[in-house]
N, C-alpha and C positions, 0 to 999 in steps of 0.2 A: 319714824312717824311722819316725817315730811313727805316720804315717798307715797305713803298711803293717802295723805291729804291731796297730793297732786293727782293720784290715781282717781279719787272720787270726784274730782272736778270734771274729768272728761266724760262727756255723755255721747255715746255713739249716735249715728244718724237714726237707727232704729233702736230705741232704748230697750233695756233688758226686760222691762215690764210689758213690752208689746211683742206679740208673736205674729209672724207672717209666714206664709208657705215658704219652705226652704228646701229641704232635701226630698223633693217630690219625685215621683216616677218620671214625669216629663223632664224635669231638670237632669235626672240621672241619665236618661236615654240620650238627650241632646248633648250632655257632657261627654258621654262615651263616644258619640259620633265625632265631635270636635276634637277630642283627645287623639283619636286615631288619625284624623285628617291632618292636624297640626303636627303630630308626631312624625307622620310620613313626610310632610313638607320640610320640617326641620332636619330630618335625617338626610334628605336630598341635599339641602343647603350645606349641612356640615360636611358631607362627603365632597361637595364641589369646592368649598372655599375654607373649610376649617373654622367657620364661624356660624353661630345660630342667633336668632333674634327672638325677643320676648313675644309670646302669643297672648298675654293676659288682656291687653286692651282690645285687640281685634276680636278675641273671644267674647269679651264683655259686650262689645257693640253688636256682634252677630247674635248673641244670646238675647239681648234686649229686643232686637228687631224681630226675631222668630217668636219669642214668647209673647210679645205684645201684638205682632201682626197676625200670626197664625192662631195662637191660642188665647188671645185677649187676656193674658195674665199680666199683672203689674206688681210683681214682688221683687224688690231689689235683692232680697236674700236668695231667691231662686237663681237670679243672674249671677250672684256671687259664687254659688255652688258650681254653676256651669263653667265659669272662667277658672275656678280652682281645678276642676277635673281636666280642663283643656291644657293648662300649664303643666300638669303632670305628664301628659303625652309629649309636650315639648321637651320637658326635662329628660324623660326616658330616651327620646330620640337623640338628644345631645350626648348623654352619657354613653349610649351605645356606639355612635359613630366616631367618637373620639378614641375608642380603644378596640372594640371587637373586630373591625375590619383588618386588624393586624393578623388575625387568624386566617383570613382569606389570602393575605399576602404571603403567608407561609405555605399555602396550598394544603392546610390542614383540613380534613373533612369536618365541616361545620354543620351541625344539626340545628334545626329550629329549637329543639328542646334545650340545647346548651345555651343558646342566646336568651331564650325565655327565662331559664334559671338564673342567668347572670343579672338581667335587668329587673326581675321581680325581687330577688333577694336584695340587690342594691337599692331598689326603690323603696321596699318596705323598711330597710334600715334607715334610709334617709328620713322617712316619716317618723318612725319610732323614736329615733334619737333626737329629733327636733321637738317632740311633744313636751318633754320636761323643761325645755329652754324657752317655751313660749311666754310664760309669765315673766321671766327675767328679762328677755330681750324686747318683747312686743309691748307688754303692759308697763313694767317698772321703768323702762327707758323710752317710753313713747315720745317724750320731748327731745331726746338726744339722738335716737336712731331713726332717721327719716324713712328708710326703706323706699327709695324713689319710685320704683315701678309699682310697688304696692299702694303707695299714696296716690300716684297718678291714676291707677285703676279705680281706686275708691272715688276719686273725683269724677271719673267717667260714669261710674255707676250712679252717683248722686245726681248727675245731670242727665239722667236717663231719658228725659223727654226728647233729647236729640238723637236717640238711638236709631230711628229710621233714616234720617239724613246721613248720619255717620256710616251706617251700613251701606248706603247707596255708594259712598266713596270707595269702600272696600270692595263692593260688588263690581263696580266699574273697573277697578284695578285688576280684580281677579279675572274678569272676562278678557281684558286687554292682554294680560300676561299669558293666559291660557291660549288665546288666539295666536299670538306671535310664536309661542313655543310650538303649537300644533302645526302652523304653516311652515316654520323653519325646520325643526327637528323631527316632526311627524311626517308631513307630506314632502319634505325636502324641496320646497319651492325655491328656496334661496339658502345660501350659506349663513351660518350663525357665527362664523369666525372670520374676522378680517385680519390679514397679516401682510406685512411688507418688510423687506430688508432695507438697509441703509447703504446708499451708493458708496463704493470704495471703502467699505467697513465690513470685512468678511465676517459672516455669521452673527452680525448684530441685527437683531430682529425686534420689532415692536408689533403688537397686535391688539385685537379687541374682540372679546366674545360679546356679541350683540344680544345679550339675554336680559329680559326684563327684571329677573330676580336680582341680578348684580347691580343694576341701576337703583333698585329699591333699597338694597343693603347700603349702598353708598350714601343715599339720602338720609337714612336713619342714623348711621354712625357718624355722619358729618364730615366736613372737609379735612380736618386735621388728621383724624385716624385714617381716612381714605388716602390722604396724601402720604402718610408714613408707609402704608402698605404698597402704594405705587412706587415710592422711593426704593423699597426693597426689591420690587420687580425690575425696575430699571437698572439697579446695581447688578442684578443677576444677568439680565439679557443684553445690556449694551456695555457692560464692563467685564464681568467675569467670563461670560461665554466667549466674547471675542479675544480676551486675554489667553484663555486656555487654547483656543483655536490657533492664535498667533504663535505661541511658544511651543505648541505640540505639533505644528504642521509638518516640520522636517523629520519628526521621529517616525520611523517606519515600524516600530514595535508597539503593540498594544500596551497601554498603561492601565493597570487594574483600577477600577473594576470593569472597564470596557474590554471587549474581546476583539476589537479592530483598532487600527491606528487612529489617532486623533484627526489626522489629515483627511480621513475618509468619513468623518462624522459631520453632519450638518448641525445647526443650532439646536434642534430638538434632540439629536443624539447626544450632544454634550450636556444638555440639561438632564436627560434621562440617566446618564452614566456618572456625571460628576456634580452638577449643581444641586441635585436633590439631596446628596449627602452633606454638602456644605449647608444647605438650608436646614437639614435636620439637626445638625450641630448647633446652628444659630437658634432654632426654635427651642431646643433643649436648654441651652444656657439662658435664653430669654425667659422661659418659664421658671427656671430656678431663680433668676434675678428678681422676677416679680414676686416669687414666694419669699425671698430674703427681705425684700422691701416691706413686706407685710408682717415680718416677724414681730415688730413692736405691737402691732394690732393683735397678733396671735397671742402673745404673752398677756397683754392687757385684757383680751377676751377671756382667757383662762382664769386670770385673777378676778375679773369682775364676776364671772360665773360662780366661782368658789365663794366670793363675798356674798353674792345673792343667796346661795344655798345656806350659808351660815346665818344670814339675816332672817331667813324663813324658819329656822329651827326654833322651836319653843313658842312660836306665835300661835295664838288661837285663830284657827281658820274660820272665817265667816261662813254662814250658810251659802251654799253654791247658788249662783244666779245663772241665768241662761247664757249670758255672754262671757262667763268665766268657767264654763264646764269643759275641761279637756277630756280626752280619752282616758279612762281609768288607768291609774298607775300600774296596777297588777297586770292588766292586759299589755301595757307597753313593755314591762319587764319580761313577761313570759314570751311575748312576741319577739323581742330582741334575742333572748337566749335561745329560743327554738330556731330562729333563723340562722344564728351563728353555728349551732350544732348541725343543722341541715347542711350548711356550707362545708363543715369539717368532714362529714361522713357520707354525703351523697355520692353515689358511684358515678354520677354524670360528670363530676370534676375530680381533679387529683390535687387539690390545693393542700389537703391534709390539715393537721392541727396547727402547724406553723402558719399556714395561710389564713386559717380561721381566726387565730389569735391576732395576727396582723390586722385583719379586717376589723376586729372588735376594737383594738387600740387606736389605729389610725382613723377608723370610722368615727368614733366619738370625738376624738381630738379635732379632726378636720371638719366634721359637721358643726362643732361648736364655733370654730373659726369662720367657716363659710357663712353660717347663719348670722354672725355679727358683721362680717365684712360686707355682705350684700346690703345690710342695713345702712352702711355708710356710703358705699360707692356704687351700689346697684349690682344686679346679677351679671350684667355684661362685662363688668370689670373685676369680677371675682377670680382669684388666681387658681381656678380649678385645675388647669393644665399643670401648673407648678406643683400643686399638692399631689396630683396623680403621678407626675414624674418622680417626685420624692418617694412616694409609696413604692413605685415600681423598682427604683434603684435599691432601696433598702431591702425589699423582699427578694430581689434577685441575688443580692449579696449574701443574704441569709441562706437562701437555697443553695448557692454555690458552696458556702462554708459547710453545709451538711451533705454535700455530694449529690444534690439533686440538680443535675445539669442536663444538657442536650435539649432536644425538642420538647420533651415532656416537662422539663423545668421551665422552659420559656413559656409554654402554654399555660402552666399553672401560675406563673408570675403575672402573666398578662390577664388571667382570669381574676386574680386578686385586685389588680389595678382597675379592671373594668367594673367590678362590684363597687369599689371605693368611688370611682368617677361618677357612676350612676347615683350613688348615695349623696354625693356632694351636690350634683346638679338638682336632684329632687329636694334636698334640704334647703338649698338656696331659694328655689321657687316656692316651696311651702312656706318659708319665712315671709316672702313677699305677700303670699295669699292670706296668711294669718294677719298680717298688717292691714290688708284691705278689709278683712272680716272684722277686725277690731274697730276700724273707723266706721264702717257701715252698720255694725251691730249684728254680725253673724254669730252663729253658735260654734265655738271652736271644735268640739268633738265631731260635729257633722262635717265641718271642712276637712278634718283629718281623715275621716272615713271616706269622704269624697275623693281626696287625694289618692288614697289607696285603690279605690275603684278605677280612677284614671290611670294609675300605674299598671293595674292588671289589664285594662282595655288596650292600652298602647303596647304593653309588654308582650301580649299574645300575638301581635301582628308584626312587631318590629323585625323579628327574625325573617319572616317571609319577605319583607321589604328589602332587607339587606341582601338576601339571596337573589331576589329579582334584580336588584341594581348590579350585583356582581355579574350575573348572567348577561345582562344587557350592555353594560358599559365597561366591565372589568375593573375591579378594585386596583388602585395604584396607577391606572392609565391617566393620560392627559385629560380625558373626559371626566374621570372620577378619581382625583389624586389622593383623597382621604389623608390629608397632611398630618393631622394629629395622630392618627392610628399608625401611619408609616413611621413616625417618630418613635412611638412605643415599641414597634417591631425592632427598630435599629438599636434602641437602648437595651432591650432584653437580649438581643444577639450579642451585643458588645460585652455585656457583663458575663454572660454564661458561655462565652467561648466562640461566638460566631466570627467568621472571617470578614472583617469590615475594613474599608479604606479609612483608617483612623486619621491620616493626615488631612483628608477632606473634612472630616467631622471637626477636627481641631481648628481648621481654617474658619469654618462656620462659627465655632464657639468664640474664636478670637474676634471675628467681625462683630458678633453680638456684644461682647464685652466692650469693644471700642465704641459702638453706637451708644451705649449707656452713658458715656461721658458727654455726648452731644445733647443729652436731655430728651431723647426720643423715647417712644414706647417701644422698647427693644423687641418684645414678643410680636407686636404687630408688624414691624419691619421684617423680622425673621420669617414670619408667615409669608410676607410678600416675596422674600428671596426664594422660599421653597416652591411657591405656586408659579405657574406660568404668568408672565406679565399680561397675557391676554385676559386674565381674571381680574387683575388689579386695575386695569385701564377703565373698564366700565364702572367699577366701584368709584373711581376717582371722578368720573363724569357725574355720577349721582351726588358725590360730595360737592362738586362745583355748583350743581343746581341748588343744593341746600344753602351754600354760601351766598349766592345771589338772591335767593328768596329772603334770607335773614338780613342781608345787607340793605335791601331796599325797603325794609319795614320802617315805619316812622315812629313806632313805639314798641315797648316790650310786650304790651298786650297784643298788638297786631302781629308781632313776630311769633308769639305763642300760637295764635289762631292759625297763622299760615303753616307753622310747623306741624300742628295737629292735623290739618287737612292733608298735607303732603304725606305725613306718616301713615295715615289710614290708607291712602291711595297706594303708597309704596308697599304697605303690608299686603294689599290685594295683589299687586304685581308679583311679589314673592310667592304667595300662596298659589296663584294661578299657574305660574311656570312650574313650580315644584310639583304640584299635583299632576300636571300633564306629563312631567318627566317620569313620575311613578307609573302613570298609565301606559306610556310608551314602553317602559321596562316590562310591564305585565304583558303587553302585546308581543314583544320580542320573546318573552319566556314561553308563551303558548304558540309560537311558531308563525306569527303574522309577519309577512315580508315587509321590511322597512328598507327603503332605498338607502344605498351606501353613500351616494354622492348627490349633491344638490342639482336641481334642474338648471338653475342659473349660476354659473361660476363667478359672476361679477361681484367685486367687493363693494361696488357703489350702492347696490340695493339694500343689503343689510345695514350699511353705514347710515343711509338716509332713514331707514326704519328706526334705527336706534336713536338718531337725532330727533325724530318725531316723538318717540317715547319720552325722551328727556324734555322736549317741549311741552308735552301734555302734563308731565309731572310739575313743571314750573307753573303752567297755567292754572292747574287745579289748586296748587298751593297759594298762588297770588290772586287769581281771579275767580276762584271756585266758590264764591259765596252763594251763588244761585243753587249750585248743586248741594251746598251745605245747609241751605235754608229749609225750613219746615215745609 
């Protein structure tokens, strides 16, 4: 009874008695476009650094600017539909790049049809399985589960009169990021990587990828997380690489997995042959540690969900009102069952009944967990990697026990993990969106349908984007390391009989276990070990900018205003560079000649350009009130 009384006290921004334009043709078309754009941008970012960023607030700001500026429309609910569809594209991009590139790394023929099948089935399951949880998690626990991204996006939508000025910050960042990427990696006017060795310290290397997106990521994630990632990079490149080089220099025999003696390898050769396996072991254990640490939340989530289901039994349901109307239960049940059956029997995959049953069980279990966890810690801290790793390990063990091994078994296991990963990413984002909708007064079933449209829009093009990126940059290369997918590949190979350097993987696992006792975010440090330090360095500079911006603020309100301005500009930097990266990949795919080397070999020019980028990020955060003014 108390829950119902609490529930009736909350009145959304647009009350249920009032109707505004919501899922209009204009909103759907704009949402589809932004879903594709941000899906492509997040795919590029995930392949580069193994991290993705939330698109909900930039999408809401862009939506308000376009709908108000071009179409003279002023409906907060239309804007909510647009940002819902956009985050679907972001989630599909994240789910795809964390798993599917493993197929490219195996040199398995990958069709766009297979990729589309994986992301659509996973995306649909993520939406379907979240629908029955909405009332329990979003409505009944409105006061206890904050859903930080969803609540923040609702505040942005409610303060929509600032949409034009906010969009200006994103637009400036987008143009700057696109310009630097075009001049650097498009026209090759200057290098976009700075690297130097350390005197009298053989094969110790530090470097810096002078890319706008990495600066923006560092600003958004903040100095602590950025510092932990850089710590992992420095551990790899100025500790592990020189150590391997020193002790292996006198050995004239190649040590597996390298095919030449260590003494003949430079820092990049040691990283490619040894450090990546150490990093993969660290990432695997880091993901599992993250999952284990959330087990109390997992069990509490399952128990709370069951209690909520029991509490709803036997209660008289009130007449449905607009803000409480979910997608009809019969459609949800039929949609879920049909999707599972399609996965089991579709000839495009070979997961079989075992894989389909695993997807049904782990899908609902982990979707319930993910939907609750993101309500507490936010989408960026959700242990999606850990849950995907757990799924992959269990499924590969079951396949091995039933004699389904070799490349076919590994591909099937990876497919199951990819569908689960996409479902988790979509479920986490749709939870945040439904929280936004609950606060602003959206219609739940319209948001759920919009999420599915966004999944379809992004899912139909994500395969083309992945194939383009592989053709242009090569999956697994230093330019496109795809760290999470490389980890999935290694785990599947290890369980199903692949020939792996287990000592290196165990070294990485031991490092991760040791780091946990230092109170660090083990998974973040592990990703830093796996990636070149050249990626972590610019992220750290972005973190430093955020630190000094926050440190010099005189009040909490000023700190928030500065952080908001900087985050919008940083989001523009990420989107601008990422989209140009995709455009360059398209040009290479269609045979446009792109220079291999930069016109200027100087390290100074890109370094100064990057410092100027960092300076503009600081200036806009601290001094950018005029840009932010109406």
